N, CA, C and O atoms as CSV, one atom per row, in Angstrom:
chain,resi,resn,atom,element,x,y,z
A,1,UNK,N,N,-12.291,-17.547,60.549
A,1,UNK,CA,C,-12.757,-16.518,59.635
A,1,UNK,C,C,-12.450,-16.976,58.220
A,1,UNK,O,O,-11.292,-17.227,57.888
A,2,UNK,N,N,-13.444,-17.086,57.407
A,2,UNK,CA,C,-13.300,-17.523,56.021
A,2,UNK,C,C,-12.828,-16.361,55.141
A,2,UNK,O,O,-13.151,-15.201,55.398
A,3,UNK,N,N,-12.062,-16.693,54.106
A,3,UNK,CA,C,-11.493,-15.679,53.214
A,3,UNK,C,C,-12.527,-14.728,52.623
A,3,UNK,O,O,-12.303,-13.518,52.639
A,4,UNK,N,N,-13.661,-15.226,52.095
A,4,UNK,CA,C,-14.630,-14.284,51.507
A,4,UNK,C,C,-15.154,-13.259,52.515
A,4,UNK,O,O,-15.367,-12.099,52.163
A,5,UNK,N,N,-15.360,-13.675,53.748
A,5,UNK,CA,C,-15.841,-12.755,54.781
A,5,UNK,C,C,-14.765,-11.716,55.089
A,5,UNK,O,O,-15.054,-10.524,55.199
A,6,UNK,N,N,-13.513,-12.182,55.227
A,6,UNK,CA,C,-12.399,-11.276,55.496
A,6,UNK,C,C,-12.243,-10.279,54.349
A,6,UNK,O,O,-12.121,-9.076,54.576
A,7,UNK,N,N,-12.248,-10.792,53.110
A,7,UNK,CA,C,-12.071,-9.918,51.946
A,7,UNK,C,C,-13.187,-8.885,51.850
A,7,UNK,O,O,-12.922,-7.716,51.567
A,8,UNK,N,N,-14.426,-9.298,52.082
A,8,UNK,CA,C,-15.551,-8.354,52.031
A,8,UNK,C,C,-15.394,-7.267,53.086
A,8,UNK,O,O,-15.673,-6.098,52.817
A,9,UNK,N,N,-14.954,-7.636,54.271
A,9,UNK,CA,C,-14.737,-6.652,55.335
A,9,UNK,C,C,-13.639,-5.665,54.989
A,9,UNK,O,O,-13.769,-4.468,55.246
A,10,UNK,N,N,-12.552,-6.167,54.404
A,10,UNK,CA,C,-11.446,-5.290,54.003
A,10,UNK,C,C,-11.904,-4.342,52.902
A,10,UNK,O,O,-11.637,-3.141,52.962
A,11,UNK,N,N,-12.590,-4.875,51.902
A,11,UNK,CA,C,-13.071,-4.025,50.800
A,11,UNK,C,C,-14.020,-2.943,51.313
A,11,UNK,O,O,-13.936,-1.791,50.889
A,12,UNK,N,N,-14.911,-3.307,52.213
A,12,UNK,CA,C,-15.857,-2.334,52.773
A,12,UNK,C,C,-15.118,-1.249,53.551
A,12,UNK,O,O,-15.416,-0.061,53.423
A,13,UNK,N,N,-14.161,-1.673,54.350
A,13,UNK,CA,C,-13.423,-0.715,55.186
A,13,UNK,C,C,-12.578,0.241,54.351
A,13,UNK,O,O,-12.433,1.414,54.694
A,14,UNK,N,N,-12.018,-0.272,53.242
A,14,UNK,CA,C,-11.104,0.536,52.431
A,14,UNK,C,C,-11.776,1.198,51.228
A,14,UNK,O,O,-11.115,1.900,50.464
A,15,UNK,N,N,-13.065,0.986,51.052
A,15,UNK,CA,C,-13.775,1.581,49.908
A,15,UNK,C,C,-13.575,3.092,49.906
A,15,UNK,O,O,-13.809,3.764,50.911
A,16,UNK,N,N,-13.141,3.613,48.771
A,16,UNK,CA,C,-12.951,5.051,48.631
A,16,UNK,C,C,-11.681,5.587,49.261
A,16,UNK,O,O,-11.443,6.794,49.228
A,17,UNK,N,N,-10.860,4.721,49.835
A,17,UNK,CA,C,-9.613,5.171,50.448
A,17,UNK,C,C,-8.598,5.476,49.351
A,17,UNK,O,O,-8.336,4.639,48.487
A,18,UNK,N,N,-8.041,6.658,49.392
A,18,UNK,CA,C,-7.071,7.077,48.385
A,18,UNK,C,C,-5.797,6.238,48.500
A,18,UNK,O,O,-5.333,5.948,49.603
A,19,UNK,N,N,-5.241,5.855,47.359
A,19,UNK,CA,C,-3.985,5.115,47.336
A,19,UNK,C,C,-4.151,3.620,47.574
A,19,UNK,O,O,-3.164,2.918,47.795
A,20,UNK,N,N,-5.379,3.128,47.532
A,20,UNK,CA,C,-5.620,1.699,47.743
A,20,UNK,C,C,-5.925,1.041,46.410
A,20,UNK,O,O,-6.721,1.548,45.619
A,21,UNK,N,N,-5.281,-0.095,46.172
A,21,UNK,CA,C,-5.506,-0.849,44.940
A,21,UNK,C,C,-5.569,-2.322,45.316
A,21,UNK,O,O,-4.724,-2.802,46.071
A,22,UNK,N,N,-6.546,-3.036,44.809
A,22,UNK,CA,C,-6.674,-4.465,45.064
A,22,UNK,C,C,-6.026,-5.223,43.918
A,22,UNK,O,O,-6.279,-4.932,42.749
A,23,UNK,N,N,-5.190,-6.195,44.254
A,23,UNK,CA,C,-4.557,-7.046,43.249
A,23,UNK,C,C,-4.854,-8.497,43.618
A,23,UNK,O,O,-5.009,-8.827,44.794
A,24,UNK,N,N,-4.931,-9.347,42.622
A,24,UNK,CA,C,-5.200,-10.759,42.857
A,24,UNK,C,C,-3.982,-11.547,42.392
A,24,UNK,O,O,-3.469,-11.326,41.295
A,25,UNK,N,N,-3.527,-12.467,43.236
A,25,UNK,CA,C,-2.383,-13.279,42.874
A,25,UNK,C,C,-2.139,-14.373,43.896
A,25,UNK,O,O,-2.795,-14.439,44.935
A,26,UNK,N,N,-1.188,-15.222,43.578
A,26,UNK,CA,C,-0.775,-16.300,44.468
A,26,UNK,C,C,0.592,-15.942,45.025
A,26,UNK,O,O,1.541,-15.745,44.267
A,27,UNK,N,N,0.696,-15.858,46.325
A,27,UNK,CA,C,1.952,-15.467,46.969
A,27,UNK,C,C,2.976,-16.585,46.810
A,27,UNK,O,O,2.684,-17.752,47.072
A,28,UNK,N,N,4.185,-16.211,46.376
A,28,UNK,CA,C,5.269,-17.189,46.237
A,28,UNK,C,C,6.377,-16.952,47.250
A,28,UNK,O,O,7.250,-17.802,47.422
A,29,UNK,N,N,6.353,-15.807,47.920
A,29,UNK,CA,C,7.364,-15.549,48.939
A,29,UNK,C,C,7.142,-14.219,49.627
A,29,UNK,O,O,6.586,-13.281,49.056
A,30,UNK,N,N,7.592,-14.162,50.867
A,30,UNK,CA,C,7.505,-12.934,51.658
A,30,UNK,C,C,8.872,-12.689,52.269
A,30,UNK,O,O,9.441,-13.569,52.916
A,31,UNK,N,N,9.400,-11.479,52.058
A,31,UNK,CA,C,10.698,-11.115,52.611
A,31,UNK,C,C,10.508,-9.957,53.578
A,31,UNK,O,O,10.206,-8.842,53.154
A,32,UNK,N,N,10.685,-10.210,54.895
A,32,UNK,CA,C,10.570,-9.117,55.868
A,32,UNK,C,C,11.720,-8.131,55.697
A,32,UNK,O,O,12.827,-8.512,55.319
A,33,UNK,N,N,11.448,-6.873,55.977
A,33,UNK,CA,C,12.480,-5.852,55.894
A,33,UNK,C,C,12.172,-4.712,56.839
A,33,UNK,O,O,11.165,-4.730,57.547
A,34,UNK,N,N,13.041,-3.724,56.845
A,34,UNK,CA,C,12.839,-2.560,57.708
A,34,UNK,C,C,11.565,-1.839,57.283
A,34,UNK,O,O,11.408,-1.483,56.115
A,35,UNK,N,N,10.674,-1.630,58.214
A,35,UNK,CA,C,9.448,-0.900,57.942
A,35,UNK,C,C,8.378,-1.680,57.206
A,35,UNK,O,O,7.380,-1.094,56.787
A,36,UNK,N,N,8.552,-2.984,57.034
A,36,UNK,CA,C,7.515,-3.767,56.362
A,36,UNK,C,C,8.063,-5.005,55.694
A,36,UNK,O,O,9.117,-5.516,56.072
A,37,UNK,N,N,7.338,-5.483,54.698
A,37,UNK,CA,C,7.735,-6.707,53.998
A,37,UNK,C,C,7.499,-6.558,52.506
A,37,UNK,O,O,6.673,-5.760,52.064
A,38,UNK,N,N,8.239,-7.342,51.743
A,38,UNK,CA,C,8.061,-7.424,50.300
A,38,UNK,C,C,7.364,-8.747,50.012
A,38,UNK,O,O,7.859,-9.812,50.382
A,39,UNK,N,N,6.220,-8.676,49.355
A,39,UNK,CA,C,5.451,-9.870,49.007
A,39,UNK,C,C,5.616,-10.110,47.517
A,39,UNK,O,O,5.277,-9.251,46.703
A,40,UNK,N,N,6.141,-11.285,47.156
A,40,UNK,CA,C,6.272,-11.666,45.754
A,40,UNK,C,C,5.112,-12.589,45.413
A,40,UNK,O,O,4.796,-13.507,46.170
A,41,UNK,N,N,4.473,-12.343,44.259
A,41,UNK,CA,C,3.298,-13.125,43.877
A,41,UNK,C,C,3.248,-13.308,42.370
A,41,UNK,O,O,4.007,-12.686,41.627
A,42,UNK,N,N,2.336,-14.176,41.931
A,42,UNK,CA,C,2.082,-14.393,40.504
A,42,UNK,C,C,0.609,-14.104,40.242
A,42,UNK,O,O,-0.270,-14.549,40.979
A,43,UNK,N,N,0.360,-13.346,39.173
A,43,UNK,CA,C,-1.026,-13.010,38.837
A,43,UNK,C,C,-1.684,-14.186,38.109
A,43,UNK,O,O,-1.021,-15.188,37.840
A,44,UNK,N,N,-2.980,-14.080,37.785
A,44,UNK,CA,C,-3.668,-15.189,37.112
A,44,UNK,C,C,-3.056,-15.593,35.769
A,44,UNK,O,O,-3.305,-16.699,35.290
A,45,UNK,N,N,-2.259,-14.712,35.157
A,45,UNK,CA,C,-1.573,-15.052,33.896
A,45,UNK,C,C,-0.152,-15.548,34.140
A,45,UNK,O,O,0.637,-15.674,33.203
A,46,UNK,N,N,0.172,-15.829,35.400
A,46,UNK,CA,C,1.467,-16.363,35.827
A,46,UNK,C,C,2.612,-15.359,35.693
A,46,UNK,O,O,3.775,-15.752,35.599
A,47,UNK,N,N,2.287,-14.063,35.683
A,47,UNK,CA,C,3.323,-13.027,35.673
A,47,UNK,C,C,3.644,-12.669,37.115
A,47,UNK,O,O,2.748,-12.510,37.945
A,48,UNK,N,N,4.939,-12.544,37.401
A,48,UNK,CA,C,5.341,-12.220,38.769
A,48,UNK,C,C,5.220,-10.719,39.021
A,48,UNK,O,O,5.512,-9.906,38.144
A,49,UNK,N,N,4.789,-10.366,40.223
A,49,UNK,CA,C,4.757,-8.971,40.649
A,49,UNK,C,C,5.083,-8.927,42.136
A,49,UNK,O,O,5.089,-9.955,42.813
A,50,UNK,N,N,5.353,-7.726,42.632
A,50,UNK,CA,C,5.706,-7.575,44.046
A,50,UNK,C,C,4.917,-6.421,44.648
A,50,UNK,O,O,4.582,-5.449,43.971
A,51,UNK,N,N,4.635,-6.554,45.920
A,51,UNK,CA,C,3.933,-5.522,46.675
A,51,UNK,C,C,4.697,-5.315,47.970
A,51,UNK,O,O,5.066,-6.276,48.645
A,52,UNK,N,N,4.932,-4.063,48.311
A,52,UNK,CA,C,5.590,-3.747,49.579
A,52,UNK,C,C,4.520,-3.200,50.524
A,52,UNK,O,O,3.719,-2.347,50.142
A,53,UNK,N,N,4.519,-3.700,51.759
A,53,UNK,CA,C,3.505,-3.262,52.720
A,53,UNK,C,C,4.092,-3.203,54.120
A,53,UNK,O,O,4.996,-3.962,54.469
A,54,UNK,N,N,3.558,-2.290,54.908
A,54,UNK,CA,C,4.002,-2.166,56.297
A,54,UNK,C,C,3.542,-3.381,57.105
A,54,UNK,O,O,4.283,-3.876,57.953
A,55,UNK,N,N,2.319,-3.863,56.846
A,55,UNK,CA,C,1.763,-5.019,57.554
A,55,UNK,C,C,1.423,-6.109,56.547
A,55,UNK,O,O,0.770,-5.844,55.538
A,56,UNK,N,N,1.866,-7.344,56.821
A,56,UNK,CA,C,1.546,-8.490,55.974
A,56,UNK,C,C,1.069,-9.622,56.877
A,56,UNK,O,O,1.754,-9.993,57.830
A,57,UNK,N,N,-0.099,-10.165,56.577
A,57,UNK,CA,C,-0.642,-11.302,57.316
A,57,UNK,C,C,-0.539,-12.524,56.416
A,57,UNK,O,O,-1.208,-12.598,55.385
A,58,UNK,N,N,0.288,-13.473,56.799
A,58,UNK,CA,C,0.543,-14.659,55.984
A,58,UNK,C,C,-0.367,-15.798,56.437
A,58,UNK,O,O,-0.151,-16.378,57.501
A,59,UNK,N,N,-1.376,-16.120,55.642
A,59,UNK,CA,C,-2.305,-17.195,55.993
A,59,UNK,C,C,-2.117,-18.421,55.100
A,59,UNK,O,O,-3.005,-19.270,55.012
A,60,UNK,N,N,-0.972,-18.512,54.445
A,60,UNK,CA,C,-0.706,-19.684,53.612
A,60,UNK,C,C,-0.563,-20.921,54.490
A,60,UNK,O,O,-0.124,-20.817,55.635
A,61,UNK,N,N,-0.931,-22.101,53.965
A,61,UNK,CA,C,-0.763,-23.331,54.755
A,61,UNK,C,C,0.703,-23.556,55.107
A,61,UNK,O,O,1.605,-23.136,54.381
A,62,UNK,N,N,0.920,-24.217,56.220
A,62,UNK,CA,C,2.275,-24.537,56.660
A,62,UNK,C,C,2.907,-25.479,55.642
A,62,UNK,O,O,2.250,-26.401,55.158
A,63,UNK,N,N,4.174,-25.253,55.315
A,63,UNK,CA,C,4.880,-26.127,54.379
A,63,UNK,C,C,5.034,-27.512,54.989
A,63,UNK,O,O,5.237,-27.635,56.197
A,64,UNK,N,N,4.941,-28.573,54.160
A,64,UNK,CA,C,5.118,-29.917,54.705
A,64,UNK,C,C,6.535,-30.103,55.244
A,64,UNK,O,O,7.493,-29.536,54.719
A,65,UNK,N,N,6.648,-30.902,56.291
A,65,UNK,CA,C,7.953,-31.195,56.871
A,65,UNK,C,C,8.670,-32.232,56.021
A,65,UNK,O,O,8.027,-32.936,55.242
A,66,UNK,N,N,9.997,-32.341,56.155
A,66,UNK,CA,C,10.729,-33.395,55.441
A,66,UNK,C,C,10.155,-34.774,55.788
A,66,UNK,O,O,9.528,-34.941,56.834
A,67,UNK,N,N,10.370,-35.755,54.912
A,67,UNK,CA,C,9.755,-37.078,55.024
A,67,UNK,C,C,9.960,-37.761,56.380
A,67,UNK,O,O,9.044,-38.429,56.860
A,68,UNK,N,N,11.103,-37.620,56.998
A,68,UNK,CA,C,11.391,-38.340,58.243
A,68,UNK,C,C,10.831,-37.638,59.475
A,68,UNK,O,O,11.073,-38.091,60.594
A,69,UNK,N,N,10.102,-36.563,59.306
A,69,UNK,CA,C,9.580,-35.804,60.439
A,69,UNK,C,C,8.132,-36.175,60.717
A,69,UNK,O,O,7.418,-36.626,59.822
A,70,UNK,N,N,7.710,-35.988,61.933
A,70,UNK,CA,C,6.327,-36.263,62.322
A,70,UNK,C,C,5.625,-34.947,62.598
A,70,UNK,O,O,6.152,-34.086,63.302
A,71,UNK,N,N,4.455,-34.802,62.049
A,71,UNK,CA,C,3.655,-33.611,62.282
A,71,UNK,C,C,2.431,-34.012,63.086
A,71,UNK,O,O,1.653,-34.866,62.662
A,72,UNK,N,N,2.264,-33.396,64.245
A,72,UNK,CA,C,1.092,-33.636,65.073
A,72,UNK,C,C,0.367,-32.315,65.277
A,72,UNK,O,O,0.996,-31.287,65.528
A,73,UNK,N,N,-0.948,-32.345,65.170
A,73,UNK,CA,C,-1.768,-31.176,65.446
A,73,UNK,C,C,-2.131,-31.168,66.917
A,73,UNK,O,O,-2.455,-32.211,67.485
A,74,UNK,N,N,-2.080,-30.012,67.532
A,74,UNK,CA,C,-2.637,-29.869,68.873
A,74,UNK,C,C,-4.045,-29.326,68.686
A,74,UNK,O,O,-4.234,-28.239,68.141
A,75,UNK,N,N,-5.025,-30.087,69.141
A,75,UNK,CA,C,-6.415,-29.653,69.015
A,75,UNK,C,C,-7.133,-29.972,70.312
A,75,UNK,O,O,-6.737,-30.882,71.040
A,76,UNK,N,N,-8.180,-29.230,70.598
A,76,UNK,CA,C,-8.820,-29.366,71.909
A,76,UNK,C,C,-10.261,-28.891,71.853
A,76,UNK,O,O,-10.687,-28.211,70.919
A,77,UNK,N,N,-10.987,-29.273,72.881
A,77,UNK,CA,C,-12.365,-28.802,73.058
A,77,UNK,C,C,-12.615,-28.706,74.551
A,77,UNK,O,O,-12.194,-29.567,75.323
A,78,UNK,N,N,-13.303,-27.653,74.942
A,78,UNK,CA,C,-13.565,-27.438,76.362
A,78,UNK,C,C,-15.040,-27.234,76.641
A,78,UNK,O,O,-15.814,-26.858,75.760
A,79,UNK,N,N,-15.410,-27.490,77.874
A,79,UNK,CA,C,-16.789,-27.332,78.322
A,79,UNK,C,C,-16.784,-26.625,79.668
A,79,UNK,O,O,-15.967,-26.940,80.533
A,80,UNK,N,N,-17.677,-25.686,79.846
A,80,UNK,CA,C,-17.907,-25.089,81.157
A,80,UNK,C,C,-18.992,-25.924,81.828
A,80,UNK,O,O,-20.078,-26.101,81.277
A,81,UNK,N,N,-18.693,-26.432,83.017
A,81,UNK,CA,C,-19.639,-27.264,83.755
A,81,UNK,C,C,-20.150,-26.519,84.977
A,81,UNK,O,O,-19.421,-25.761,85.617
A,82,UNK,N,N,-21.420,-26.753,85.284
A,82,UNK,CA,C,-22.016,-26.205,86.501
A,82,UNK,C,C,-22.751,-27.359,87.174
A,82,UNK,O,O,-23.555,-28.039,86.537
A,83,UNK,N,N,-22.477,-27.585,88.466
A,83,UNK,CA,C,-23.090,-28.687,89.203
A,83,UNK,C,C,-24.033,-28.153,90.273
A,83,UNK,O,O,-23.907,-27.012,90.717
A,84,UNK,N,N,-24.977,-28.994,90.679
A,84,UNK,CA,C,-25.927,-28.603,91.728
A,84,UNK,C,C,-25.242,-28.558,93.091
A,84,UNK,O,O,-25.547,-27.698,93.917
A,85,UNK,N,N,-24.320,-29.482,93.318
A,85,UNK,CA,C,-23.614,-29.547,94.608
A,85,UNK,C,C,-22.177,-29.076,94.419
A,85,UNK,O,O,-21.660,-29.138,93.304
A,86,UNK,N,N,-21.515,-28.604,95.482
A,86,UNK,CA,C,-20.111,-28.195,95.372
A,86,UNK,C,C,-19.198,-29.424,95.247
A,86,UNK,O,O,-18.993,-30.147,96.222
A,87,UNK,N,N,-18.655,-29.656,94.052
A,87,UNK,CA,C,-17.796,-30.823,93.820
A,87,UNK,C,C,-16.361,-30.445,93.444
A,87,UNK,O,O,-15.493,-31.316,93.395
A,88,UNK,N,N,-16.101,-29.177,93.183
A,88,UNK,CA,C,-14.765,-28.740,92.789
A,88,UNK,C,C,-14.090,-28.012,93.939
A,88,UNK,O,O,-14.737,-27.287,94.696
A,89,UNK,N,N,-12.789,-28.210,94.063
A,89,UNK,CA,C,-11.998,-27.474,95.041
A,89,UNK,C,C,-11.367,-26.309,94.291
A,89,UNK,O,O,-10.474,-26.526,93.472
A,90,UNK,N,N,-11.806,-25.078,94.547
A,90,UNK,CA,C,-11.380,-23.937,93.736
A,90,UNK,C,C,-9.870,-23.733,93.641
A,90,UNK,O,O,-9.393,-23.213,92.633
A,91,UNK,N,N,-9.114,-24.123,94.649
A,91,UNK,CA,C,-7.664,-23.892,94.594
A,91,UNK,C,C,-6.883,-25.135,94.165
A,91,UNK,O,O,-5.667,-25.183,94.347
A,92,UNK,N,N,-7.559,-26.141,93.598
A,92,UNK,CA,C,-6.883,-27.352,93.117
A,92,UNK,C,C,-7.194,-27.523,91.633
A,92,UNK,O,O,-8.355,-27.634,91.237
A,93,UNK,N,N,-6.144,-27.542,90.821
A,93,UNK,CA,C,-6.273,-27.675,89.371
A,93,UNK,C,C,-5.731,-29.030,88.953
A,93,UNK,O,O,-4.661,-29.433,89.408
A,94,UNK,N,N,-6.449,-29.737,88.098
A,94,UNK,CA,C,-5.937,-30.980,87.506
A,94,UNK,C,C,-5.366,-30.624,86.146
A,94,UNK,O,O,-6.105,-30.269,85.227
A,95,UNK,N,N,-4.043,-30.720,86.017
A,95,UNK,CA,C,-3.377,-30.398,84.753
A,95,UNK,C,C,-2.846,-31.664,84.098
A,95,UNK,O,O,-2.296,-32.533,84.774
A,96,UNK,N,N,-3.007,-31.768,82.806
A,96,UNK,CA,C,-2.439,-32.844,82.000
A,96,UNK,C,C,-2.689,-34.217,82.622
A,96,UNK,O,O,-1.748,-34.954,82.917
A,97,UNK,N,N,-3.939,-34.546,82.815
A,97,UNK,CA,C,-4.340,-35.854,83.325
A,97,UNK,C,C,-4.359,-36.813,82.134
A,97,UNK,O,O,-5.217,-36.708,81.258
A,98,UNK,N,N,-3.405,-37.749,82.108
A,98,UNK,CA,C,-3.226,-38.650,80.967
A,98,UNK,C,C,-4.086,-39.906,81.057
A,98,UNK,O,O,-3.861,-40.854,80.304
A,99,UNK,N,N,-5.055,-39.937,81.949
A,99,UNK,CA,C,-5.923,-41.113,82.074
A,99,UNK,C,C,-7.052,-41.084,81.041
A,99,UNK,O,O,-8.135,-41.610,81.292
A,100,UNK,N,N,-6.808,-40.489,79.914
A,100,UNK,CA,C,-7.768,-40.452,78.806
A,100,UNK,C,C,-7.416,-41.562,77.820
A,100,UNK,O,O,-6.269,-42.007,77.800
A,101,UNK,N,N,-8.363,-42.022,77.004
A,101,UNK,CA,C,-8.008,-42.988,75.954
A,101,UNK,C,C,-6.974,-42.348,75.021
A,101,UNK,O,O,-7.178,-41.240,74.526
A,102,UNK,N,N,-5.883,-43.043,74.791
A,102,UNK,CA,C,-4.803,-42.488,73.982
A,102,UNK,C,C,-4.995,-42.835,72.507
A,102,UNK,O,O,-5.344,-43.971,72.183
A,103,UNK,N,N,-4.772,-41.871,71.605
A,103,UNK,CA,C,-4.871,-42.159,70.171
A,103,UNK,C,C,-3.757,-43.112,69.742
A,103,UNK,O,O,-2.725,-43.198,70.408
A,104,UNK,N,N,-3.960,-43.828,68.634
A,104,UNK,CA,C,-2.975,-44.805,68.156
A,104,UNK,C,C,-1.607,-44.167,67.923
A,104,UNK,O,O,-0.581,-44.747,68.280
A,105,UNK,N,N,-1.591,-42.988,67.332
A,105,UNK,CA,C,-0.329,-42.283,67.076
A,105,UNK,C,C,-0.493,-40.862,67.577
A,105,UNK,O,O,-0.893,-39.971,66.828
A,106,UNK,N,N,-0.185,-40.658,68.831
A,106,UNK,CA,C,-0.335,-39.329,69.399
A,106,UNK,C,C,-0.403,-39.378,70.907
A,106,UNK,O,O,0.132,-40.290,71.538
A,107,UNK,N,N,-1.060,-38.396,71.475
A,107,UNK,CA,C,-1.082,-38.225,72.918
A,107,UNK,C,C,-2.310,-37.398,73.272
A,107,UNK,O,O,-2.668,-36.469,72.547
A,108,UNK,N,N,-2.954,-37.735,74.387
A,108,UNK,CA,C,-4.092,-36.929,74.823
A,108,UNK,C,C,-4.078,-36.771,76.331
A,108,UNK,O,O,-3.486,-37.574,77.053
A,109,UNK,N,N,-4.740,-35.728,76.791
A,109,UNK,CA,C,-4.896,-35.494,78.226
A,109,UNK,C,C,-6.084,-34.571,78.433
A,109,UNK,O,O,-6.613,-33.992,77.484
A,110,UNK,N,N,-6.492,-34.444,79.681
A,110,UNK,CA,C,-7.539,-33.486,79.996
A,110,UNK,C,C,-7.090,-32.664,81.191
A,110,UNK,O,O,-6.146,-33.025,81.894
A,111,UNK,N,N,-7.769,-31.576,81.405
A,111,UNK,CA,C,-7.526,-30.811,82.623
A,111,UNK,C,C,-8.822,-30.201,83.113
A,111,UNK,O,O,-9.777,-30.013,82.360
A,112,UNK,N,N,-8.823,-29.898,84.400
A,112,UNK,CA,C,-9.983,-29.304,85.052
A,112,UNK,C,C,-9.522,-28.031,85.747
A,112,UNK,O,O,-8.644,-28.071,86.609
A,113,UNK,N,N,-10.114,-26.907,85.372
A,113,UNK,CA,C,-9.796,-25.618,85.988
A,113,UNK,C,C,-11.029,-25.141,86.751
A,113,UNK,O,O,-11.951,-24.596,86.145
A,114,UNK,N,N,-11.061,-25.337,88.070
A,114,UNK,CA,C,-12.223,-24.893,88.840
A,114,UNK,C,C,-12.362,-23.376,88.796
A,114,UNK,O,O,-11.382,-22.641,88.915
A,115,UNK,N,N,-13.587,-22.930,88.624
A,115,UNK,CA,C,-13.897,-21.505,88.665
A,115,UNK,C,C,-14.575,-21.159,89.983
A,115,UNK,O,O,-14.736,-19.989,90.327
A,116,UNK,N,N,-14.959,-22.176,90.697
A,116,UNK,CA,C,-15.644,-22.054,91.980
A,116,UNK,C,C,-16.004,-23.450,92.438
A,116,UNK,O,O,-15.686,-24.411,91.737
A,117,UNK,N,N,-16.647,-23.610,93.575
A,117,UNK,CA,C,-16.971,-24.943,94.074
A,117,UNK,C,C,-17.983,-25.699,93.197
A,117,UNK,O,O,-18.059,-26.926,93.266
A,118,UNK,N,N,-18.766,-24.969,92.367
A,118,UNK,CA,C,-19.776,-25.626,91.537
A,118,UNK,C,C,-19.573,-25.393,90.040
A,118,UNK,O,O,-20.414,-25.793,89.235
A,119,UNK,N,N,-18.468,-24.750,89.659
A,119,UNK,CA,C,-18.217,-24.460,88.244
A,119,UNK,C,C,-16.762,-24.747,87.890
A,119,UNK,O,O,-15.853,-24.521,88.690
A,120,UNK,N,N,-16.559,-25.258,86.656
A,120,UNK,CA,C,-15.194,-25.534,86.198
A,120,UNK,C,C,-15.161,-25.554,84.676
A,120,UNK,O,O,-16.173,-25.785,84.013
A,121,UNK,N,N,-13.977,-25.306,84.146
A,121,UNK,CA,C,-13.708,-25.515,82.728
A,121,UNK,C,C,-13.005,-26.862,82.630
A,121,UNK,O,O,-11.973,-27.076,83.266
A,122,UNK,N,N,-13.562,-27.766,81.837
A,122,UNK,CA,C,-12.949,-29.071,81.595
A,122,UNK,C,C,-12.553,-29.081,80.132
A,122,UNK,O,O,-13.366,-28.770,79.261
A,123,UNK,N,N,-11.303,-29.440,79.857
A,123,UNK,CA,C,-10.845,-29.415,78.468
A,123,UNK,C,C,-10.124,-30.704,78.125
A,123,UNK,O,O,-9.319,-31.211,78.907
A,124,UNK,N,N,-10.425,-31.227,76.944
A,124,UNK,CA,C,-9.748,-32.396,76.389
A,124,UNK,C,C,-8.789,-31.887,75.323
A,124,UNK,O,O,-9.179,-31.106,74.454
A,125,UNK,N,N,-7.530,-32.329,75.387
A,125,UNK,CA,C,-6.503,-31.909,74.433
A,125,UNK,C,C,-5.883,-33.147,73.807
A,125,UNK,O,O,-5.638,-34.145,74.486
A,126,UNK,N,N,-5.633,-33.074,72.507
A,126,UNK,CA,C,-5.020,-34.211,71.822
A,126,UNK,C,C,-3.957,-33.712,70.858
A,126,UNK,O,O,-4.128,-32.687,70.198
A,127,UNK,N,N,-2.865,-34.444,70.787
A,127,UNK,CA,C,-1.837,-34.253,69.773
A,127,UNK,C,C,-1.936,-35.474,68.871
A,127,UNK,O,O,-1.698,-36.593,69.323
A,128,UNK,N,N,-2.283,-35.277,67.602
A,128,UNK,CA,C,-2.422,-36.404,66.686
A,128,UNK,C,C,-2.277,-35.904,65.252
A,128,UNK,O,O,-2.268,-34.701,64.991
A,129,UNK,N,N,-2.165,-36.857,64.336
A,129,UNK,CA,C,-1.984,-36.492,62.926
A,129,UNK,C,C,-3.243,-35.900,62.311
A,129,UNK,O,O,-3.164,-35.094,61.384
A,130,UNK,N,N,-4.393,-36.293,62.819
A,130,UNK,CA,C,-5.663,-35.797,62.290
A,130,UNK,C,C,-6.419,-35.050,63.372
A,130,UNK,O,O,-6.469,-35.491,64.520
A,131,UNK,N,N,-7.001,-33.931,63.012
A,131,UNK,CA,C,-7.860,-33.215,63.947
A,131,UNK,C,C,-9.199,-33.938,64.039
A,131,UNK,O,O,-9.645,-34.563,63.077
A,132,UNK,N,N,-9.822,-33.846,65.184
A,132,UNK,CA,C,-11.106,-34.506,65.396
A,132,UNK,C,C,-12.253,-33.609,64.960
A,132,UNK,O,O,-12.148,-32.383,64.991
A,133,UNK,N,N,-13.343,-34.235,64.557
A,133,UNK,CA,C,-14.573,-33.504,64.311
A,133,UNK,C,C,-15.302,-33.307,65.628
A,133,UNK,O,O,-14.965,-33.935,66.631
A,134,UNK,N,N,-16.291,-32.443,65.624
A,134,UNK,CA,C,-17.022,-32.124,66.857
A,134,UNK,C,C,-17.597,-33.373,67.521
A,134,UNK,O,O,-17.522,-33.503,68.742
A,135,UNK,N,N,-18.166,-34.289,66.748
A,135,UNK,CA,C,-18.791,-35.490,67.318
A,135,UNK,C,C,-17.780,-36.338,68.085
A,135,UNK,O,O,-18.127,-36.930,69.107
A,136,UNK,N,N,-16.546,-36.407,67.615
A,136,UNK,CA,C,-15.528,-37.213,68.299
A,136,UNK,C,C,-15.204,-36.650,69.678
A,136,UNK,O,O,-14.925,-37.415,70.602
A,137,UNK,N,N,-15.236,-35.336,69.836
A,137,UNK,CA,C,-14.991,-34.742,71.155
A,137,UNK,C,C,-16.140,-35.036,72.114
A,137,UNK,O,O,-15.935,-35.140,73.323
A,138,UNK,N,N,-17.328,-35.168,71.581
A,138,UNK,CA,C,-18.515,-35.343,72.418
A,138,UNK,C,C,-18.661,-36.765,72.952
A,138,UNK,O,O,-19.490,-37.000,73.832
A,139,UNK,N,N,-17.874,-37.728,72.440
A,139,UNK,CA,C,-17.975,-39.111,72.928
A,139,UNK,C,C,-17.572,-39.230,74.360
A,139,UNK,O,O,-17.600,-40.326,74.920
């Protein structure tokens, strides 16, 4: 969900709601507390302000790890398959099959979850520094 779509939905839902005020700023910290959280932010003129709210959704990017740490993304893509002949055993699941091509710095596996003798969910999962684009999963 992209920010403009989310913001438009929130504005539409809250239009005309008493006690609602929209503020624009960059969040610099969130402090959880009893009954909600305190959000500290800076406005476009770099003045600090705070907002207290019962619900806070933090969508800020994850802070970078210290230099000696490794960050790997878990990313995956799945396909529902349907075959003409019964080729899947419904009560047998292949989990974490590591016979996939392994990334240079990371780890990958696939699994097969049969939904019936002719249908299954097949998923490729990778842990690596870079997420793959759609075309890379399709290879």
